[in-house]
C-alpha positions in Angstrom: 1.9 -11.5 -30.4 0.7 -15.0 -29.0 -1.8 -17.1 -26.9 0.8 -17.4 -24.3 2.3 -13.8 -24.0 -0.7 -12.0 -24.1 -1.6 -14.9 -21.4 1.0 -13.9 -19.4 0.8 -10.2 -19.8 -2.9 -9.9 -18.7 -2.1 -12.1 -15.4 0.6 -9.7 -15.2 -1.7 -5.9 -16.0 -4.6 -8.3 -13.4 -1.8 -8.2 -10.6 -0.5 -5.3 -10.3 -3.5 -3.3 -10.3 -5.1 -5.4 -8.4 -1.5 -3.8 -6.2 -2.0 -0.5 -6.8 -6.1 -0.2 -5.6 -5.0 -1.9 -2.3 -2.0 0.5 -2.1 -4.7 3.5 -2.8 -6.8 1.9 -0.9 -5.0 1.9 2.6 -4.1 5.4 1.9 -7.6 6.7 1.9 -8.0 4.8 5.2 -4.5 7.3 6.1 -2.3 4.1 6.6 1.1 5.6 6.2 3.2 1.4 6.9 1.2 -0.6 3.9 1.8 -3.7 4.9 2.7 -2.9 8.6 1.4 -5.0 10.4 1.2 -2.6 13.6 0.3 0.1 10.8 -3.1 1.4 12.9 -1.1 1.2 16.2 2.3 3.0 15.2 3.5 6.0 18.0 6.2 6.9 14.9 3.1 8.3 12.5 1.0 9.6 15.7 -1.0 7.4 16.8 -0.2 6.1 20.9 -1.8 3.4 21.1 1.8 1.5 20.7 5.3 2.8 22.3 8.5 1.9 20.3 7.4 0.0 17.4 10.1 1.1 15.0 12.8 0.9 17.5 15.2 0.0 15.2 15.1 2.5 13.2 14.4 5.3 15.6 18.1 4.2 17.1 20.1 4.0 13.4 
């Protein structure tokens, strides 16, 4: 394995590790729709703050 391959593999490992850490952290906070900008106030998963956030998925 040459140096360029090692650097590429290391960079991918760091990116994947950071993504997994983010998902674990958000799940511990109780977020159901990770990545959704309105996940904290989504009525689909029990929070009464907003209504009809997922109206497209509910009507289909």
